[in-house]
C-alpha positions in Angstrom: 62.6 158.1 111.0 66.0 159.6 111.2 67.5 157.1 109.3 64.8 157.0 106.6 65.8 160.9 106.3 69.4 160.6 106.3 68.8 157.7 103.4 66.6 159.9 101.2 68.9 162.8 101.4 71.9 160.3 100.4 70.2 159.4 97.7 69.0 162.5 96.3 72.6 164.1 96.6 74.1 160.9 94.1 71.1 161.3 91.7 70.6 165.1 91.2 74.1 165.8 89.9 73.6 163.2 87.4 70.4 164.8 86.2 72.0 168.2 86.0 74.5 166.9 83.9 72.2 164.7 81.5 71.0 168.1 80.1 74.2 168.6 78.2 75.0 165.9 76.5 73.5 164.9 73.2 74.2 162.4 71.0 73.3 162.2 66.9 73.3 158.7 65.0 73.7 158.9 61.3 76.5 158.6 58.1 79.8 159.9 58.3 80.2 162.4 55.4 83.5 163.4 56.0 86.2 162.6 59.0 89.5 164.4 59.6 91.1 162.2 62.6 92.0 164.4 65.4 89.7 167.6 63.7 86.1 166.8 63.1 83.5 164.4 61.9 80.5 165.4 59.9 77.4 163.2 60.3 74.4 163.2 58.2 71.2 162.5 59.9 67.9 162.3 57.5 69.3 165.1 55.4 70.8 167.1 58.2 74.4 168.0 58.8 76.2 167.9 62.1 79.7 169.0 62.0 81.3 168.0 65.4 84.6 169.2 66.6 87.2 166.3 68.1 90.1 166.6 70.3 92.8 164.3 72.0 90.2 163.4 74.6 87.8 161.9 72.1 87.2 158.1 72.6 87.0 156.4 68.8 85.7 152.9 68.9 86.0 150.8 65.9 87.0 152.0 62.3 85.4 155.5 61.3 85.2 156.4 57.5 83.1 157.7 55.0 79.6 156.0 54.6 79.9 154.2 58.1 76.8 154.5 60.3 78.1 156.1 64.0 76.9 157.5 66.7 78.2 160.8 68.1 78.0 161.7 71.8 78.5 165.0 72.2 78.5 168.3 74.5 77.9 172.2 73.9 79.7 174.6 75.6 79.8 177.9 75.2 83.2 179.9 74.4 82.3 183.5 74.9 79.2 185.2 75.2 78.4 188.9 74.4 75.3 191.0 75.5 73.6 193.2 72.9 71.1 194.6 75.3 73.2 197.9 75.9 73.4 198.7 72.3 69.5 198.2 71.9 68.8 200.6 75.1 71.6 203.3 73.4 69.5 203.2 70.2 65.9 203.7 71.6 67.6 206.6 73.9 68.7 208.3 70.7 65.5 208.1 69.1 
């Protein structure tokens, strides 16, 4: 019984972080409309354009050029957050 509980705890400890990290990873497959090596790539998927920044850490496999079909895996991370809640309260108080 004790071994089963320990084994279950180990499995959960290994699986849960992977699930949590998966939610901030995205991918888009489409046609390259613009590519600036080391700067950005723009991909058109069904008429919607995705412009994604590229840096030195970006792994590029194969030749990327305009009109090539690619799959781009990317993450979204906030660079800053500004709350506007305080401003709304002040406007209500003035009325």
